[in-house]
MDTraj code that builds the backbone (N, CA, C; nanometers):
import mdtraj as md
import numpy as np

residues = "UNK UNK UNK UNK UNK UNK UNK UNK UNK UNK UNK UNK UNK UNK UNK UNK UNK UNK UNK UNK UNK UNK UNK UNK UNK UNK UNK UNK UNK UNK UNK UNK UNK UNK UNK UNK UNK UNK UNK UNK UNK UNK UNK UNK UNK UNK UNK UNK UNK UNK UNK UNK UNK UNK UNK UNK".split()
xyz = np.array([
    [1.5499, -1.5990, -0.0392],
    [1.5799, -1.4786, -0.1144],
    [1.4590, -1.4297, -0.1933],
    [1.3837, -1.5217, -0.2527],
    [1.2681, -1.4801, -0.3312],
    [1.1592, -1.4202, -0.2427],
    [1.1531, -1.4617, -0.1171],
    [1.0558, -1.4030, -0.0234],
    [1.0852, -1.2547, -0.0025],
    [1.2127, -1.2204, 0.0119],
    [1.2507, -1.0803, 0.0302],
    [1.2166, -0.9969, -0.0926],
    [1.2379, -1.0525, -0.2104],
    [1.2065, -0.9819, -0.3342],
    [1.0563, -0.9596, -0.3439],
    [0.9773, -1.0575, -0.3047],
    [0.8319, -1.0441, -0.3077],
    [0.7860, -0.9319, -0.2155],
    [0.8417, -0.9244, -0.0966],
    [0.8042, -0.8200, -0.0014],
    [0.8450, -0.6829, -0.0538],
    [0.9627, -0.6717, -0.1119],
    [1.0088, -0.5431, -0.1653],
    [0.9192, -0.4978, -0.2798],
    [0.8854, -0.5878, -0.3702],
    [0.7971, -0.5531, -0.4819],
    [0.6593, -0.5140, -0.4297],
    [0.6100, -0.5833, -0.3297],
    [0.4793, -0.5532, -0.2707],
    [0.4797, -0.4143, -0.2072],
    [0.5844, -0.3819, -0.1327],
    [0.5945, -0.2501, -0.0705],
    [0.6080, -0.1404, -0.1757],
    [0.6827, -0.1666, -0.2810],
    [0.6947, -0.0697, -0.3900],
    [0.5600, -0.0442, -0.4558],
    [0.4822, -0.1492, -0.4757],
    [0.3488, -0.1328, -0.5347],
    [0.2599, -0.0485, -0.4442],
    [0.2710, -0.0678, -0.3128],
    [0.1915, 0.0112, -0.2196],
    [0.2311, 0.1584, -0.2256],
    [0.3599, 0.1859, -0.2278],
    [0.4071, 0.3246, -0.2336],
    [0.3635, 0.3913, -0.3636],
    [0.3753, 0.3200, -0.4750],
    [0.3335, 0.3757, -0.6036],
    [0.1838, 0.4045, -0.6038],
    [0.1047, 0.3168, -0.5457],
    [-0.0400, 0.3377, -0.5380],
    [-0.0726, 0.4623, -0.4551],
    [-0.0100, 0.4759, -0.3396],
    [-0.0365, 0.5906, -0.2526],
    [0.0027, 0.7208, -0.3222],
    [0.1199, 0.7244, -0.3824],
    [0.1655, 0.8467, -0.4487],
    [0.0775, 0.8804, -0.5679],
    [0.0390, 0.7813, -0.6465],
    [-0.0458, 0.8062, -0.7629],
    [-0.1819, 0.8613, -0.7219],
    [-0.2421, 0.8037, -0.6195],
    [-0.3727, 0.8526, -0.5728],
    [-0.3592, 0.9938, -0.5178],
    [-0.2508, 1.0198, -0.4441],
    [-0.2282, 1.1551, -0.3917],
    [-0.2197, 1.2568, -0.5045],
    [-0.1407, 1.2281, -0.6039],
    [-0.1196, 1.3245, -0.7120],
    [-0.2409, 1.3400, -0.8019],
    [-0.3136, 1.2318, -0.8248],
    [-0.4264, 1.2378, -0.9174],
    [-0.5534, 1.2950, -0.8550],
    [-0.5796, 1.2644, -0.7295],
    [-0.7104, 1.2975, -0.6730],
    [-0.7075, 1.3943, -0.5554],
    [-0.6092, 1.3857, -0.4678],
    [-0.6128, 1.4593, -0.3415],
    [-0.4945, 1.5540, -0.3259],
    [-0.4592, 1.6260, -0.4285],
    [-0.3399, 1.7103, -0.4240],
    [-0.3503, 1.8212, -0.3195],
    [-0.4645, 1.8856, -0.3067],
    [-0.4772, 2.0008, -0.2175],
    [-0.5720, 1.9756, -0.0996],
    [-0.5984, 1.8518, -0.0707],
    [-0.6892, 1.8175, 0.0403],
    [-0.6149, 1.7281, 0.1385],
    [-0.5628, 1.7891, 0.2444],
    [-0.4769, 1.7150, 0.3370],
    [-0.5531, 1.6072, 0.4136],
    [-0.6649, 1.6423, 0.4729],
    [-0.7379, 1.5481, 0.5581],
    [-0.7889, 1.4278, 0.4784],
    [-0.8462, 1.4530, 0.3618],
    [-0.8965, 1.3429, 0.2784],
    [-0.7819, 1.2542, 0.2309],
    [-0.6698, 1.3176, 0.1979],
    [-0.5530, 1.2420, 0.1517],
    [-0.5006, 1.1518, 0.2625],
    [-0.4923, 1.2039, 0.3835],
    [-0.4440, 1.1251, 0.4964],
    [-0.5353, 1.0056, 0.5235],
    [-0.6643, 1.0288, 0.5253],
    [-0.7602, 0.9208, 0.5512],
    [-0.7519, 0.8148, 0.4420],
    [-0.7458, 0.8572, 0.3174],
    [-0.7413, 0.7620, 0.2069],
    [-0.6096, 0.6847, 0.2062],
    [-0.4990, 0.7504, 0.2387],
    [-0.3698, 0.6806, 0.2452],
    [-0.3701, 0.5747, 0.3545],
    [-0.4282, 0.6052, 0.4683],
    [-0.4384, 0.5061, 0.5758],
    [-0.5238, 0.3882, 0.5291],
    [-0.6320, 0.4164, 0.4569],
    [-0.7163, 0.3106, 0.4032],
    [-0.6428, 0.2222, 0.3046],
    [-0.5631, 0.2827, 0.2166],
    [-0.4866, 0.2045, 0.1191],
    [-0.3878, 0.1131, 0.1908],
    [-0.3172, 0.1672, 0.2888],
    [-0.2196, 0.0869, 0.3632],
    [-0.2894, -0.0267, 0.4365],
    [-0.4054, -0.0018, 0.4947],
    [-0.4787, -0.1079, 0.5649],
    [-0.5236, -0.2184, 0.4686],
    [-0.5667, -0.1811, 0.3482],
    [-0.6054, -0.2812, 0.2482],
    [-0.4844, -0.3648, 0.2077],
    [-0.3700, -0.3014, 0.1860],
    [-0.2494, -0.3754, 0.1513],
    [-0.2072, -0.4690, 0.2638],
    [-0.2169, -0.4235, 0.3882],
    [-0.1809, -0.5093, 0.5020],
    [-0.2760, -0.6283, 0.5113],
    [-0.4052, -0.6042, 0.4950],
    [-0.5023, -0.7138, 0.5010],
    [-0.4769, -0.8150, 0.3899],
    [-0.4483, -0.7659, 0.2693],
    [-0.4192, -0.8562, 0.1582],
    [-0.2928, -0.9361, 0.1857],
    [-0.1903, -0.8711, 0.2384],
    [-0.0654, -0.9396, 0.2695],
    [-0.0872, -1.0488, 0.3739],
    [-0.1571, -1.0145, 0.4808],
    [-0.1784, -1.1127, 0.5871],
    [-0.2670, -1.2282, 0.5419],
    [-0.3576, -1.2020, 0.4480],
    [-0.4485, -1.3060, 0.4015],
    [-0.3841, -1.3979, 0.2991],
    [-0.3138, -1.3413, 0.2020],
    [-0.2686, -1.4211, 0.0883],
    [-0.1179, -1.4429, 0.0803],
    [-0.0388, -1.3496, 0.1241],
    [0.1055, -1.3601, 0.1035],
    [0.1823, -1.4065, 0.2270],
    [0.1214, -1.4059, 0.3411],
    [0.1880, -1.4447, 0.4636],
    [0.1701, -1.5952, 0.4848],
    [0.2386, -1.6730, 0.4047],
    [0.2164, -1.8180, 0.4064],
    [0.3312, -1.8949, 0.4725],
    [0.4031, -1.8325, 0.5628],
    [0.5137, -1.9031, 0.6277],
    [0.4709, -1.9828, 0.7493],
    [0.3424, -1.9776, 0.7883],
    [0.2945, -2.0533, 0.9045],
    [0.2469, -2.1895, 0.8623],
])
top = md.Topology()
chain = top.add_chain()
for i, resn in enumerate(residues, 1):
    res = top.add_residue(resn, chain, resSeq=i)
    for name in ("N", "CA", "C"):
        top.add_atom(name, md.element.get_by_symbol(name[0]), res)
traj = md.Trajectory(xyz[None], top)
């Protein structure tokens, strides 16, 4: 059960980060916003696979 809570909190943190960066920096720039959002998601995935994916 705690594993599910960790994943939900992690995903919530990612969504909050993406939305905050969109609103603060890239409000009217679609292409830059898309590229930066993909970068943020890739960093979160890399961090998850490196540090939080410890079930193996």
